[in-house]
ZAROMAR-667799 format. One record per residue (C-alpha): x, y negated, z; residue in three letters. Coordinates in pm, whole numbers, padded with zeros to 5 digits, always signed. Layout:
<pts>
XYZala/...
</pts>
This chain:
<pts>
+12879-00139+01161unk/+12980-00507+01079unk/+12625-00627+01156unk/+12638-00422+01461unk/+12943-00569+01598unk/+12830-00931+01517unk/+12502-00873+01698unk/+12696-00740+02023unk/+12922-01040+02006unk/+12613-01278+01988unk/+12449-01100+02285unk/+12759-01086+02493unk/+12812-01478+02434unk/+12462-01534+02511unk/+12492-01378+02846unk/+12842-01545+02902unk/+12668-01881+02834unk/+12400-01810+03093unk/+12665-01739+03374unk/+12881-02037+03277unk/+12571-02237+03267unk/+12466-02129+03611unk/+12789-02226+03758unk/+12756-02553+03559unk/+12422-02645+03713unk/+12575-02525+04053unk/+12831-02799+04025unk/+12600-03069+03887unk/+12386-03007+04194unk/+12654-03123+04407unk/+12515-03479+04347unk/+12237-03423+04578unk/+12454-03387+04884unk/+12445-03775+04912unk/+12231-03755+05238unk/+12528-03550+05411unk/+12775-03825+05379unk/+12564-04142+05365unk/+12639-04180+05735unk/+13008-04184+05660unk/+12958-04457+05389unk/+12750-04658+05639unk/+12994-04638+05925unk/+13315-04683+05694unk/+13226-04963+05485unk/+12952-05105+05734unk/+12684-05098+05456unk/+12329-05179+05541unk/+12053-04949+05448unk/+11970-05151+05136unk/+12334-05121+05028unk/+12332-04742+05098unk/+12016-04698+04900unk/+12191-04894+04616unk/+12470-04628+04597unk/+12222-04351+04579unk/+12001-04557+04348unk/+12295-04587+04097unk/+12362-04237+04126unk/+12015-04151+04041unk/+12037-04404+03754unk/+12330-04217+03609unk/+12130-03905+03629unk/+11854-04053+03470unk/+12027-04181+03179unk/+12023-03831+03073unk/+11859-03987+02767unk/+12191-04061+02640unk/+12382-03724+02694unk/+12060-03562+02552unk/+12085-03716+02220unk/+12478-03691+02226unk/+12414-03305+02279unk/+12148-03272+02022unk/+12394-03457+01767unk/+12738-03344+01860unk/+12663-03010+02045unk/+12796-02852+02395unk/+13161-02869+02336unk/+13197-03258+02287unk/+12927-03314+02540unk/+13115-03116+02812unk/+13436-03311+02709unk/+13300-03631+02771unk/+13134-03506+03093unk/+13491-03410+03214unk/+13634-03745+03128unk/+13344-03937+03298unk/+13354-03704+03627unk/+13691-03713+03674unk/+13736-04078+03653unk/+13458-04144+03859unk/+13536-03909+04149unk/+13885-04030+04160unk/+13777-04389+04196unk/+13553-04299+04487unk/+13831-04118+04636unk/+14040-04427+04626unk/+13780-04649+04786unk/+13897-04548+05145unk/+14238-04682+05077unk/+14095-05035+05048unk/+13796-05052+05269unk/+13771-05422+05320unk/+13757-05469+04951unk/+13444-05228+04910unk/+13282-05348+05234unk/+13201-05659+05069unk/+13161-05541+04702unk/+12912-05257+04756unk/+12795-05312+04395unk/+13143-05197+04264unk/+13128-04873+04446unk/+12766-04826+04313unk/+12903-04855+03971unk/+13124-04557+04044unk/+12845-04356+04183unk/+12653-04450+03858unk/+12946-04298+03646unk/+12934-03990+03870unk/+12566-03923+03789unk/+12625-03992+03420unk/+12915-03758+03391unk/+12727-03494+03550unk/+12438-03525+03306unk/+12653-03439+03026unk/+12733-03101+03210unk/+12378-03058+03299unk/+12249-03080+02949unk/+12502-02846+02816unk/+12390-02586+03074unk/+12023-02638+03017unk/+11982-02701+02645unk/+12223-02444+02537unk/+12054-02171+02723unk/+11704-02292+02646unk/+11767-02251+02270unk/+11961-01926+02271unk/+11718-01718+02468unk/+11368-01615+02342unk/+11093-01863+02418unk/+10887-01596+02603unk/+11185-01592+02875unk/+11215-01980+02905unk/+11056-01988+03230unk/+11298-01711+03385unk/+11584-01882+03233unk/+11513-02248+03346unk/+11420-02104+03698unk/+11760-01926+03715unk/+11953-02216+03619unk/+11751-02431+03856unk/+11808-02213+04139unk/+12171-02262+04093unk/+12118-02629+04072unk/+11901-02633+04376unk/+12096-02395+04594unk/+12437-02604+04541unk/+12355-02881+04796unk/+12311-02621+05073unk/+12653-02500+04996unk/+12822-02820+04956unk/+12663-02956+05261unk/+12772-02648+05489unk/+13131-02714+05328unk/+13113-03067+05448unk/+12968-03055+05793unk/+13154-02722+05904unk/+13486-02756+05701unk/+13566-03088+05566unk/+13411-03302+05815unk/+13408-03050+06097unk/+13587-03298+06348unk/+13385-03610+06236unk/+13150-03597+05924unk/+13123-03991+05947unk/+13486-04047+05890unk/+13639-04201+05590unk/+13879-03916+05554unk/+13596-03661+05508unk/+13427-03870+05264unk/+13726-03898+05040unk/+13825-03535+05079unk/+13475-03431+04959unk/+13513-03676+04650unk/+13824-03495+04561unk/+13673-03158+04583unk/+13386-03275+04335unk/+13662-03400+04104unk/+13826-03062+04079unk/+13505-02881+04042unk/+13379-03081+03758unk/+13705-03040+03578unk/+13716-02667+03615unk/+13367-02604+03497unk/+13363-02850+03203unk/+13678-02659+03069unk/+13502-02338+03095unk/+13204-02525+02907unk/+13438-02645+02627unk/+13575-02296+02567unk/+13256-02063+02591unk/+12940-02262+02551unk/+12803-02257+02205unk/+12466-02282+02024unk/+12420-01945+01854unk/+12264-01896+01525unk/+11890-01904+01549unk/+11839-01537+01429unk/+12113-01419+01644unk/+12011-01579+01970unk/+11630-01554+01979unk/+11512-01335+01688unk/+11788-01120+01573unk/+11755-00968+01232unk/+11894-00612+01196unk/+11944-00396+00915unk/+11622-00269+00733unk/+11699+00126+00822unk/+11689+00023+01185unk/+11368-00159+01222unk/+11152+00170+01298unk/+11390+00249+01575unk/+11236+00086+01887unk/+11505+00232+02119unk/+11782+00067+01913unk/+11578-00250+01875unk/+11568-00265+02252unk/+11926-00225+02293unk/+12004-00460+02019unk/+11794-00763+02148unk/+11556-00661+02425unk/+11233-00681+02237unk/+11047-00491+01969unk/+10985-00768+01736unk/+11343-00843+01648unk/+11288-00830+01267unk/+11058-01144+01296unk/+11228-01489+01203unk/+11034-01784+01344unk/+11032-02122+01179unk/+11182-02415+01376unk/+10921-02573+01600unk/+10667-02279+01578unk/+10601-01964+01765unk/+10503-01651+01629unk/+10156-01507+01663unk/+10254-01230+01931unk/+10443-01487+02138unk/+10242-01519+02462unk/+10337-01887+02469unk/+10064-01960+02232unk/+09807-01842+02489unk/+09950-02082+02762unk/+09869-02381+02563unk/+09597-02253+02347unk/+09734-02259+02010unk/+09705-02000+01730unk/+09978-01814+01561unk/+10228-02014+01329unk/+10088-02341+01463unk/+10334-02594+01624unk/+10406-02589+01990unk/+10212-02878+02137unk/+10062-03182+01950unk/+10348-03199+01684unk/+10450-02981+01402unk/+10765-03175+01359unk/+11112-03108+01510unk/+11240-03461+01395unk/+10967-03640+01567unk/+11123-03987+01594unk/+11190-04170+01926unk/+10907-04431+01852unk/+10662-04138+01750unk/+10730-03959+02083unk/+10690-04258+02292unk/+10340-04329+02116unk/+10235-03979+02190unk/+09965-03966+02496unk/+10061-03640+02613unk/+10429-03706+02628unk/+10339-04035+02836unk/+10113-03842+03063unk/+10377-03569+03099unk/+10664-03822+03160unk/+10481-04010+03437unk/+10361-03689+03600unk/+10726-03573+03629unk/+10855-03927+03707unk/+10633-04005+03994unk/+10655-03662+04152unk/+11040-03648+04115unk/+11080-04005+04264unk/+10860-03903+04569unk/+11087-03584+04625unk/+11404-03786+04549unk/+11340-04051+04807unk/+11250-03837+05062unk/+11566-03632+05022unk/+11821-03912+04998unk/+11664-04086+05306unk/+11622-03757+05517unk/+11924-03836+05743unk/+11828-04202+05759unk/+11476-04086+05885unk/+11628-03836+06140unk/+11873-04107+06263unk/+11563-04356+06309unk/+11369-04092+06499unk/+11649-03988+06730unk/+11672-03656+06553unk/+11990-03666+06387unk/+12163-03375+06599unk/+11956-03170+06355unk/+12110-03313+06056unk/+12349-03014+05975unk/+12060-02773+05953unk/+11768-02990+05826unk/+11977-03094+05509unk/+12011-02724+05410unk/+11631-02665+05425unk/+11541-02833+05097unk/+11826-02666+04894unk/+11763-02317+05018unk/+11389-02339+04967unk/+11428-02508+04618unk/+11658-02207+04507unk/+11422-01943+04648unk/+11118-02083+04454unk/+11311-02170+04159unk/+11412-01804+04114unk/+11069-01668+04186unk/+10860-01940+03986unk/+11032-01873+03665unk/+10928-01503+03672unk/+10589-01585+03795unk/+10528-01839+03519unk/+10648-01595+03238unk/+10447-01285+03370unk/+10134-01460+03446unk/+10126-01738+03175unk/+09811-01603+03003unk/+09613-01665+03336unk/+09815-01933+03481unk/+09951-02195+03225unk/+10263-02360+03321unk/+10120-02702+03308unk/+09872-02578+03583unk/+10152-02465+03790unk/+10339-02800+03762unk/+10011-02991+03872unk/+09963-02765+04159unk/+10326-02803+04268unk/+10282-03172+04275unk/+10044-03161+04553unk/+10329-03014+04783unk/+10478-03385+04785unk/+10138-03518+04884unk/+10140-03284+05175unk/+10508-03353+05275unk/+10451-03733+05265unk/+10146-03711+05468unk/+10305-03527+05735unk/+10592-03738+05770unk/+10382-04049+05786unk/+10172-03903+06061unk/+10374-03671+06263unk/+10730-03745+06133unk/+10867-03824+06486unk/+10816-03465+06593unk/+11083-03208+06476unk/+10886-02915+06380unk/+10643-03137+06159unk/+10957-03279+05987unk/+11109-02954+05923unk/+10777-02832+05781unk/+10757-03128+05553unk/+11128-03083+05437unk/+11031-02712+05365unk/+10720-02808+05169unk/+10924-03073+04974unk/+11171-02789+04883unk/+10897-02589+04739unk/+10762-02880+04538unk/+11114-02934+04390unk/+11156-02583+04308unk/+10818-02581+04103unk/+10892-02919+03958unk/+11245-02895+03821unk/+11188-02527+03716unk/+10844-02571+03523unk/+10875-02941+03392unk/+11158-02860+03142unk/+10973-02559+03019unk/+10657-02744+02965unk/+10841-03034+02787unk/+11001-02774+02565unk/+10679-02595+02482unk/+10463-02914+02430unk/+10718-03076+02216unk/+11018-02919+02003unk/+11280-02723+02219unk/+11542-02865+01930unk/+11466-03206+02081unk/+11466-03118+02451unk/+11785-03302+02524unk/+11627-03622+02401unk/+11268-03590+02531unk/+11390-03439+02881unk/+11657-03721+02904unk/+11384-03991+02841unk/+11179-03828+03133unk/+11473-03847+03367unk/+11564-04207+03265unk/+11212-04346+03339unk/+11230-04127+03675unk/+11560-04292+03769unk/+11448-04661+03674unk/+11134-04598+03909unk/+11344-04432+04159unk/+11571-04695+04185unk/+11291-04952+04251unk/+11173-04711+04515unk/+11482-04638+04684unk/+11544-05020+04726unk/+11205-05075+04871unk/+11253-04799+05111unk/+11602-04958+05211unk/+11429-05312+05217unk/+11134-05188+05445unk/+11410-05025+05695unk/+11623-05330+05703unk/+11306-05570+05779unk/+11202-05343+06051unk/+11558-05403+06226unk/+11494-05671+06532unk/+11852-05756+06613unk/+12032-05963+06381unk/+12352-05812+06225unk/+12259-05462+06321unk/+12256-05174+06047unk/+12065-04907+06231unk/+11688-04910+06307unk/+11517-04686+06562unk/+11145-04589+06573unk/+10883-04441+06334unk/+10789-04817+06216unk/+11125-04801+06045unk/+11070-04547+05796unk/+10672-04526+05783unk/+10647-04796+05516unk/+10910-04631+05282unk/+10743-04297+05312unk/+10400-04448+05254unk/+10517-04600+04930unk/+10631-04252+04804unk/+10317-04097+04923unk/+10114-04330+04698unk/+10360-04211+04399unk/+10272-03845+04476unk/+09910-03887+04487unk/+09910-04083+04150unk/+10125-03805+04006unk/+09879-03541+04118unk/+09581-03759+03957unk/+09779-03801+03624unk/+09854-03433+03611unk/+09498-03327+03657unk/+09397-03567+03360unk/+09667-03400+03144unk/+09552-03055+03220unk/+09200-03138+03156unk/+09316-03308+02819unk/+09515-02994+02717unk/+09223-02759+02802unk/
</pts>
C-alpha cells in the first residue's frame, strides 16, 4: 500500500509539473510580442531602426544565454532556477516600466534600455529551462516528442494572446503611446512573479524510477491492467541506465541504434563542455538550429517594420497573430506525429524538412512582399517552420546527446543562435537605415527598405537546409 501511495503521488506530481510547465512556457513566450510594441518604442523614444533592432537583439541575446541557466539548472535544480528567474524578470520589467518616466534620458541612451531587455531575456530563460528540462526528464523518452510539442504549443501561442491583449485592451486607444508600453511591461512583471512562485512550490525532478520507469512490487508485474494504471505502459518493471535506452524503446530505431547502446554518439552523461564542442554532430546540429532560428527570428521581429515600409501597417493587429497561432497548432500536432511515425520518419528528417519552410518564406517576401496576400502566406509558412523547429530540435538534441545535459547542450545552441541573431538583426536595421533618403528621418518606405535584410536571412535559411541534409546523411 505504501508503494502504491508513493507511485500515485509521483504520477500526480508529474502531471502537475506538466501543467505548470505549460503555463511557464506560456509566460516565457511573451518575449516574442516585441514586434507589437516596437512602434511604441520608436515613436516614444525616437529610436532609429538600428536602435530598435538593438533592443530586440539584446532581448534575444538574453534568451540565448540559456547556456548559463541550463548549467545552473543542471547543477541546482528547478527551485533555485525559478527563484533566480523571478528576481531577474521582476527587476528587468520594473526598470522597463520606469523608462517612460524619463524619456529624454533613454532617447539618448538606447544602450541602457537594451540592457534591461537583455535582463528580461535572461530571466525568462531560467523559467523556460525549468519548464522544458523538468518535463523532458520526468516523462518517458518515447513520449518526448509529445511533451516538448505540448510545451512549445503554449510557448508559441503566447504571443498571439499577449498581442491581442496589447492591441485590443491595453493599447486600444493608441498602441504607439508610452502609457501602452509601460502598462504592458507591468503586466509581464506580474505574470513572471506569479508563475515563478508556482514553479518554486511545485516543480520537482522526480526519482528516475518513479518518473519514467516506475518499479512496482513483484506480485503486480504480470497484471497488465494494473501496470497501465500505474505508469501508462507495460514495461514499467524495467529500469534504464542513465544515458541509455532499452531495447524495446522505439527511439532506438529513429537513430539506428541497438538495445542498451548510448543515444547518439556518446555513452557518457558527463561529457565535458570541451568534448561536446569538439563533436562534429553537435556542431552540425547547433548550426542547423542557429541559422534556421535566426532566419525565423529576424522575420518575426521585423514583421511590423516590414508592413510599415510597405504601407501595410493597417494589417498589423491581424498579421502579428498569424505566426503564434500557426506555431501553436503545428507544435501540438508535430510532437504526436514525430512520436507515432518515428520508425519511418526520424525526428532529424522532420527538422530538416521543416527548415525548408524558412527558405520558402523568405523567397516570397523578397519577391512578392509588397502584396499583402503573399506577405500573409509567407508569415503563415514561417509559423509552420517555427512550430517544427522549436518542437523537434530539443527532442533531437536530447536523443543525440544525453537528456541529463539537455540544459547545457540546448543552452549552448541558444547562445550561438542569439549571437548570430544579434548580428543579423543589426544588419537588418543598418540596411533599413541606409535606404532612408531623408536625413534625420527614422521611417523608410518601399520594398528597397527591407529587401536587403530579408535577403540576408534567406541566405541563412538556405545554408541551414544544406547543413541539415549533411547531418541527416551522416546519421544515416
